[in-house]
N, C-alpha and C positions, 0 to 999 in steps of 0.2 A: 504493500500500500504506500510505503514511503517513496518508492520509485514513481508510482502513478502521481503522487502529490507533486514531486519535483518536476515531472514532465509537464503537468498543468501550470505550475509556477513559471517554468521556462517558456511555455507557449504564451502565457499572459505577458511576460516580459517582452517576447518577440512582437506581440501585438502592439505594445506600447512603443517599441522602436519604430514599427510601421506607422503608427499614429504620428510620431515625431517627424518622420520623413514627409508624410503627407502634409502636416501642418506647417512645418518650417521651410520645406523646400519645394513642395508641389502644390501649394495652396492655390496659386494663380495659374497653374498649368492645367492642361485638359483633364488629367486624371484627378487632380484635387478638386477642380470645379465640378466634375461629374460626380465624384464621391459625395461632396457636400452640397450639391445642387446650387451652385453659385453662378451668377452672371459675372462676366469679366469686370464689370464696374464694382460689384459687391466684393469680389475677390480682391481687387486692388484696394478698396477702402478698408478692408478688414485684415489685410496681410500681416501687419505688425501684431495685431491681437492674436492671430492664429499662430504666429511664430512663438509668442510667449506661451500659449497653450501647449504647443509642441514641446517646448523646453520642459514644462512640467511633466509631460508624458515621459520624457527622457529620464527625469528624476525617479519616476515610478519604476521604470524598467531597470535603472541602475540599482535601486533598492532591492528589487526582487533578485537580481543577479548577485548582489552582495549577500543576500540571505542564502542563496544556493551555494555560494562560495564557502560559507561558514559550515557547511555540512550539518551535523546534528545540532550544533549550537545556533544554527540559523532559524530555528523554528519561530521564535518571537519576531525576528526581522521579517521573515516571509509573511507571517500572520499580520503584522502591522501594515506592510505595503499592500497586501491583498485587501485588507479592510479599507485602506485609502482608495484603491481602485474600485471596490464595491460601492463606497460612498459616492465617488465621482460618477460612477455609472448610474446609480439610482437618481442622483441629482440631475444628470444630463437627460435621463429618460423623462423625468418630470418636467424639465424646463425647455428641452430642445427637441428631442425626437425619441419616441418610444423604442426605436430600434437599438438605441444605446444600451437598453436594459439587457438585450440578448448578446450584443457584441462585446460589451465591456463588463457589465455587472454579473451576468450569469457565469462566465468563465472564472471570475474572481470568487464567486460564491462556491463554485465547484472546488476550486483550489483550497479554500478555507475548510470545506467539509473533508476533503481528502487529507489535509494536514492533521485535522483533529482525529480522524480515523487511524492515521499512521501512528 
């Protein structure tokens, strides 16, 4: 079960690296605009905000990788950062788009459950 938990933690970390790339570097490019349903004007006007948001996603990914790096001692670190991801996902689903619940919050909740079971 510990391996399954670490795999989910790693996948959540990779997701947040992907979010970082989308928000920091591809926000005003075709993939970013398609993903976030943006017009070129809206992408241009919100690019700096998105980059800031992407940086925070990078911090979440870094924290999860740090927890993985710590091995058995990383339980609390992984739990903390997964809880942060879960909170961000629930807030995003409530305020931006319900899809965020499934893309961000659900994987974090699964990771938390697997951590506790391990």
